[in-house]
C-alpha positions as CSV (number, residue, x, y, z in Angstrom):
1,X,-24.7,0.7,-34.0
2,X,-24.0,2.6,-31.0
3,X,-26.3,2.0,-27.8
4,X,-27.4,4.6,-25.5
5,X,-29.1,4.7,-22.0
6,X,-31.3,7.2,-20.9
7,X,-31.8,7.9,-16.7
8,X,-33.6,10.3,-15.8
9,X,-36.1,10.2,-12.6
10,X,-38.5,12.6,-14.4
11,X,-41.1,10.1,-16.8
12,X,-42.0,12.9,-19.3
13,X,-38.5,14.0,-19.8
14,X,-37.1,10.5,-19.7
15,X,-39.7,8.8,-22.6
16,X,-39.5,12.3,-23.8
17,X,-35.7,11.5,-24.5
18,X,-36.7,7.6,-25.4
19,X,-39.2,8.3,-27.8
20,X,-39.2,11.9,-30.1
21,X,-35.3,11.9,-30.7
22,X,-34.4,10.9,-33.8
23,X,-32.3,8.5,-32.6
24,X,-32.2,5.4,-35.5
25,X,-32.0,8.0,-37.8
26,X,-28.6,9.4,-36.2
27,X,-27.6,5.4,-35.8
28,X,-27.6,5.5,-32.6
29,X,-30.1,2.9,-30.7
30,X,-31.9,3.3,-27.4
31,X,-31.3,0.2,-24.9
32,X,-32.6,1.0,-21.9
33,X,-33.6,4.1,-19.6
34,X,-34.0,3.7,-16.0
35,X,-35.5,6.3,-13.7
36,X,-32.4,5.9,-10.7
37,X,-28.9,5.1,-10.4
38,X,-28.8,2.1,-8.9
39,X,-30.8,0.4,-11.7
40,X,-29.2,2.3,-14.6
41,X,-26.0,0.6,-13.1
42,X,-27.0,-2.6,-13.4
43,X,-28.9,-2.1,-16.8
44,X,-25.5,-0.5,-18.6
45,X,-23.3,-3.0,-17.0
46,X,-26.1,-5.2,-18.9
47,X,-26.0,-3.7,-22.2
48,X,-22.3,-2.7,-21.8
49,X,-24.2,0.5,-24.0
50,X,-22.0,3.3,-25.7
51,X,-23.5,6.4,-24.8
52,X,-25.5,6.7,-21.3
53,X,-27.6,10.6,-20.7
54,X,-28.0,10.6,-16.8
55,X,-29.4,13.3,-14.7
56,X,-27.2,14.5,-12.1
57,X,-29.6,14.1,-9.6
58,X,-31.4,10.7,-9.2
59,X,-32.5,9.2,-6.0
60,X,-31.0,5.9,-4.8
61,X,-27.7,6.9,-6.4
62,X,-26.4,10.0,-7.2
63,X,-25.1,11.4,-11.1
64,X,-21.7,11.7,-9.3
65,X,-21.6,8.8,-7.5
66,X,-23.2,6.9,-10.4
67,X,-20.4,8.4,-12.8
68,X,-17.4,6.8,-10.1
69,X,-19.1,3.5,-10.2
70,X,-20.0,3.3,-14.2
71,X,-16.2,4.8,-15.3
72,X,-14.9,1.5,-12.3
73,X,-17.0,-1.0,-14.7
74,X,-17.5,0.5,-18.2
75,X,-14.0,3.2,-18.4
76,X,-14.9,3.5,-22.2
77,X,-18.5,4.3,-22.1
78,X,-19.1,8.1,-22.4
79,X,-21.5,9.8,-19.4
80,X,-23.3,12.9,-20.6
81,X,-24.7,14.8,-18.3
82,X,-28.0,16.9,-18.0
83,X,-28.5,19.6,-15.6
84,X,-31.0,21.8,-14.5
85,X,-29.8,25.9,-13.7
86,X,-29.9,25.2,-9.7
87,X,-27.0,22.2,-10.4
88,X,-24.7,23.6,-12.9
89,X,-21.9,23.4,-9.9
90,X,-22.9,20.3,-9.5
91,X,-22.5,19.5,-13.2
92,X,-19.3,21.0,-13.5
93,X,-18.1,18.9,-10.8
94,X,-19.3,15.8,-12.9
95,X,-16.7,16.8,-15.4
96,X,-13.9,16.1,-13.0
97,X,-15.1,12.1,-12.7
98,X,-14.9,11.8,-16.4
99,X,-18.4,13.3,-17.7
100,X,-17.9,14.3,-21.5
101,X,-19.7,17.1,-21.3
102,X,-23.7,18.7,-20.0
103,X,-26.4,19.6,-20.9
104,X,-28.9,22.4,-19.3
105,X,-32.8,21.8,-19.0
106,X,-34.4,22.3,-20.9
107,X,-32.8,19.7,-23.6
108,X,-32.4,21.5,-26.9
109,X,-32.7,19.2,-29.3
110,X,-30.8,20.8,-31.8
111,X,-27.9,20.6,-29.1
112,X,-28.2,17.1,-28.1
113,X,-28.2,16.1,-31.9
114,X,-24.9,18.2,-32.4
115,X,-23.6,16.6,-29.2
116,X,-24.5,13.4,-30.3
117,X,-23.2,13.4,-34.0
118,X,-19.5,14.6,-32.2
119,X,-20.1,11.3,-30.4
120,X,-20.0,9.4,-32.8
121,X,-17.1,10.8,-34.8
122,X,-15.1,10.4,-31.4
123,X,-16.3,6.4,-31.8
124,X,-14.6,6.0,-35.0
125,X,-11.3,7.9,-34.3
126,X,-11.4,5.4,-31.1
127,X,-12.8,2.5,-33.4
128,X,-9.8,3.2,-35.5
129,X,-6.9,4.4,-32.4
130,X,-8.5,0.2,-31.4
131,X,-7.4,-1.2,-34.6
132,X,-4.2,0.3,-35.2
133,X,-3.6,-0.5,-31.6
134,X,-4.2,-4.3,-31.7
135,X,-2.2,-4.8,-35.6
136,X,0.6,-2.6,-34.1
137,X,0.7,-4.8,-30.5
138,X,0.5,-7.9,-32.3
139,X,3.7,-6.7,-34.3
140,X,5.6,-5.8,-31.0
141,X,4.1,-9.1,-29.2
142,X,7.2,-11.2,-28.9
143,X,9.4,-7.8,-29.0
144,X,7.5,-7.2,-26.0
145,X,7.8,-11.0,-24.0
146,X,11.0,-10.7,-24.9
147,X,11.8,-7.2,-23.3
148,X,9.6,-8.8,-20.4
149,X,11.4,-12.0,-19.9
150,X,14.8,-9.5,-19.9
151,X,13.1,-7.2,-16.8
152,X,12.3,-10.8,-15.2
153,X,16.4,-12.1,-15.3
154,X,17.5,-8.6,-15.3
155,X,19.2,-8.2,-18.7
156,X,19.9,-4.6,-18.9
157,X,21.7,-4.6,-21.8
158,X,19.1,-6.5,-24.2
159,X,15.9,-4.5,-22.3
160,X,16.9,-1.3,-23.9
161,X,17.9,-2.9,-26.7
162,X,14.1,-3.9,-27.9
163,X,13.4,-1.1,-26.9
164,X,15.2,0.7,-28.9
165,X,13.6,-1.3,-31.6
166,X,10.0,-0.3,-30.2
167,X,11.2,3.2,-30.6
168,X,12.4,2.9,-33.9
169,X,9.1,1.6,-35.0
170,X,6.8,4.2,-33.4
171,X,8.6,6.9,-35.3
172,X,8.3,5.8,-38.4
173,X,4.8,5.9,-37.9
174,X,2.0,8.8,-37.8
175,X,-0.3,7.3,-34.8
176,X,-1.7,9.3,-32.1
177,X,0.1,9.6,-28.6
178,X,-2.7,8.7,-27.0
179,X,-2.2,4.8,-29.1
180,X,1.5,4.7,-27.8
181,X,0.2,5.8,-24.5
182,X,-1.8,2.7,-24.2
183,X,0.7,0.5,-25.6
184,X,3.5,1.5,-22.8
185,X,0.2,0.8,-20.3
186,X,0.0,-2.5,-21.6
187,X,4.1,-3.3,-21.4
188,X,3.5,-1.6,-18.0
189,X,0.8,-3.9,-16.4
190,X,2.2,-7.2,-18.1
191,X,5.8,-6.7,-17.1
192,X,4.1,-5.9,-13.2
193,X,1.6,-8.7,-12.9
194,X,4.3,-11.4,-14.2
195,X,6.4,-10.0,-11.7
196,X,4.0,-10.4,-9.0
197,X,3.5,-14.2,-10.2
198,X,7.4,-14.2,-9.5
199,X,6.2,-12.9,-5.7
200,X,7.2,-9.0,-6.4
201,X,4.5,-6.8,-5.6
202,X,4.9,-3.2,-7.3
203,X,1.5,-1.5,-6.6
204,X,2.8,1.7,-5.7
205,X,5.0,1.6,-8.8
206,X,2.2,0.9,-11.0
207,X,-0.2,3.9,-9.9
208,X,2.9,6.5,-9.8
209,X,3.9,5.6,-12.9
210,X,0.2,5.3,-14.2
211,X,0.3,9.2,-13.2
212,X,3.2,10.0,-14.4
213,X,1.8,8.4,-18.1
214,X,-1.2,10.2,-18.4
215,X,-0.1,13.4,-18.7
216,X,2.5,13.3,-21.7
217,X,1.5,15.0,-25.1
218,X,4.8,14.1,-27.0
219,X,6.4,10.5,-28.0
220,X,9.7,11.8,-26.7
221,X,8.3,12.0,-23.0
222,X,6.5,8.3,-23.6
223,X,10.2,7.1,-24.8
224,X,11.9,9.4,-22.3
225,X,9.3,7.4,-19.3
226,X,9.8,4.0,-20.4
227,X,13.3,4.4,-20.1
228,X,13.4,5.6,-16.8
229,X,9.8,3.1,-15.9
230,X,12.9,0.0,-17.2
231,X,15.4,1.1,-15.6
232,X,13.5,1.5,-11.8
233,X,11.9,-1.7,-12.6
234,X,15.1,-3.1,-13.3
235,X,16.5,-1.4,-10.1
236,X,14.0,-3.4,-7.9
237,X,13.5,-7.0,-9.2
238,X,17.7,-7.5,-8.5
239,X,17.0,-6.8,-5.0
240,X,14.3,-8.4,-4.4
241,X,15.5,-11.1,-6.5
242,X,18.1,-11.8,-4.8
243,X,16.3,-11.7,-1.6
244,X,12.8,-13.8,-2.6
245,X,15.1,-16.8,-3.4
246,X,17.1,-17.6,-1.0
247,X,15.1,-20.2,0.1
248,X,15.4,-21.2,-3.5
249,X,19.1,-20.9,-3.9
250,X,19.4,-23.1,-0.6
251,X,17.1,-25.9,-1.5
252,X,19.8,-25.9,-5.1
253,X,22.8,-26.2,-3.2
254,X,21.2,-29.1,-0.5
255,X,20.4,-31.1,-3.9
256,X,23.6,-30.2,-6.0
257,X,25.2,-31.9,-1.9
258,X,23.3,-35.0,-2.3
259,X,23.9,-36.0,-5.6
260,X,27.4,-34.5,-6.6
261,X,28.1,-38.2,-7.6
262,X,25.6,-38.2,-10.1
263,X,25.8,-37.0,-13.9
264,X,24.5,-33.7,-12.8
265,X,23.0,-31.1,-14.9
266,X,22.3,-27.7,-14.6
267,X,18.2,-28.6,-16.1
268,X,17.9,-31.5,-13.3
269,X,18.3,-28.9,-10.6
270,X,16.3,-26.4,-12.1
271,X,13.3,-28.9,-12.3
272,X,14.1,-30.0,-8.8
273,X,13.2,-25.7,-7.6
274,X,10.7,-25.6,-9.6
275,X,12.5,-23.4,-12.7
276,X,13.5,-22.8,-15.9
277,X,17.4,-23.4,-15.9
278,X,18.1,-20.1,-18.2
279,X,16.4,-18.4,-15.0
280,X,17.7,-20.9,-12.2
281,X,21.1,-20.3,-13.5
282,X,21.0,-16.1,-13.1
283,X,19.5,-16.0,-9.7
284,X,22.1,-18.6,-9.2
285,X,25.0,-16.3,-10.1
286,X,23.0,-13.4,-8.8
287,X,23.3,-15.0,-5.3
288,X,26.2,-16.6,-5.0
289,X,28.6,-14.9,-7.2
290,X,29.4,-18.2,-8.6
291,X,28.1,-19.8,-12.4
292,X,26.5,-23.4,-10.7
293,X,29.2,-25.2,-12.6
294,X,32.0,-23.0,-10.8
295,X,29.8,-24.3,-7.8
296,X,29.4,-27.6,-7.9
297,X,33.6,-28.2,-9.8
298,X,34.4,-26.6,-6.6
299,X,31.9,-29.3,-4.0
300,X,33.5,-31.6,-5.7
301,X,37.0,-31.0,-5.5
302,X,36.5,-30.5,-2.0
303,X,35.0,-34.0,-1.7
304,X,37.7,-35.6,-4.0
305,X,40.2,-33.5,-1.5
306,X,39.0,-35.8,1.5
307,X,39.3,-38.9,-0.7
308,X,42.7,-38.2,-1.7
309,X,44.4,-37.5,1.6
310,X,43.1,-41.3,3.0
311,X,45.3,-43.2,0.1
312,X,42.6,-45.4,-0.1
313,X,41.4,-45.2,-3.8
314,X,43.0,-44.8,-6.9
315,X,42.7,-41.1,-8.9
316,X,40.4,-42.5,-11.5
317,X,38.5,-44.3,-8.9
318,X,37.7,-41.1,-7.0
319,X,36.8,-38.9,-10.0
320,X,34.3,-41.5,-10.5
321,X,32.9,-40.9,-7.1
322,X,32.8,-37.6,-7.0
323,X,30.5,-37.4,-10.3
324,X,33.2,-37.0,-13.6
325,X,32.8,-39.7,-15.9
326,X,35.9,-38.7,-17.5
327,X,39.1,-38.5,-15.5
328,X,41.2,-36.7,-17.6
329,X,39.1,-33.8,-17.2
330,X,38.2,-34.3,-13.9
331,X,42.2,-33.9,-13.2
332,X,42.1,-30.7,-15.4
333,X,39.2,-29.3,-13.1
334,X,41.2,-30.5,-10.4
335,X,44.3,-28.4,-11.2
336,X,42.3,-25.5,-12.1
337,X,40.8,-24.9,-8.8
338,X,43.6,-26.3,-6.4
339,X,46.9,-24.9,-8.5
340,X,47.9,-29.0,-8.7
341,X,47.4,-32.0,-10.1
342,X,45.3,-34.7,-7.9
343,X,48.5,-37.2,-7.9
344,X,50.4,-34.1,-7.1
345,X,47.7,-33.1,-3.9
346,X,48.1,-37.1,-3.0
347,X,51.2,-36.9,-3.0
348,X,51.7,-34.3,-0.7
349,X,49.0,-35.0,1.5
350,X,51.0,-37.7,3.0
C-alpha cells in the first residue's frame, strides 16, 4: 500500500486531512502526521513514505528547507505542497526544488483525490520501470564489469566494443529513455567509485557528466554521451595511472633486481606490489614503454655480461647464476639483445 505523511501546523487542517479523506479507499495509508518541519523530517526518514503532503510555511523548518532535506534523504518520495494564496509565489518556488505540485487552501477534496490517483499511476509506472531496469541490469552486469575493467587497464578498443553491444541491446528494447538514463548513471557511478579505490578522484567529472545526462531526451543522445564519457575517462585514467603508480613500478623494479637470479614470474612480482598480474603487466608497460619480460631479460643479460668479462665461469654456469635454467634459451635471449652469443661476447672481451 502507498504510504503518506501529512504535515501542517494548523491542527484542524492536519487532523481533517488525516480523518476525512478516503485514504483507504484510494489504497493509501496515513503513516504519520506532524505540526513542524523538523519532526516531519525525522518521521519521514523513519517511515519512508511514498508521498508527503506538507504546508509551505511551518515552524522550526520551512517548506523549502524541508523539501531540500527530503530530496537528499528520500529522493523517490513525492512531495505535494499545501499553500495559501499569500504563499502562491513561494509554492511555485518549491516546484523548482522538486515538489511535484501544489494545492491552494482551502483544500478541494476532489482535486486532491485526482492528484492522488495520478500519483498512484506514476508509482506503478516507476515500479514497472524499476523492475525492467533490475532485469536489464542483471543481464548487462557482466558486460558492465568488463567495461569497468577495460577502463581501469586502459583498453580503449574493448571498452568501446562492450558499449556497442550494450547499445545494440538497448535499440532492440522498447523502453523509456529514463530507464536508460538510470543504467548510464549506474555505469558512471560504479566506474568512478572503482577508480576512486584506485586513487583517482573525479568528483567534478561526476557532477559535470551528471548535469549533462539529466537533460537528454533521446536514446541517441545517451549513447553519444556514454561514448564521450568513456573517451574522456580513458585519457584521464591513462595520465593518472602512470603518475600514481610511479612508486609501485619502482618497487617492482627493486624486487626484480633483488631476485633476478631466481625463477621469477610476473605473478610473484605483482603479488609483491599488491596488484593483479594482468593489471601490473599493463601499468608496467605503460610506465616503462617495455614489457616486464623484456625488462627482466635485459637486466639479466646486463649482469651476465659482467660475469662473462671475468672469464671465471662457464657460460652454462652464468646462465644459471642470472636466473636461466635453460642454457639454450639464455643464449637465444642474449644474442637477441646483444647481437652476439654469450661465447662470442666472452671472446670479444678478452
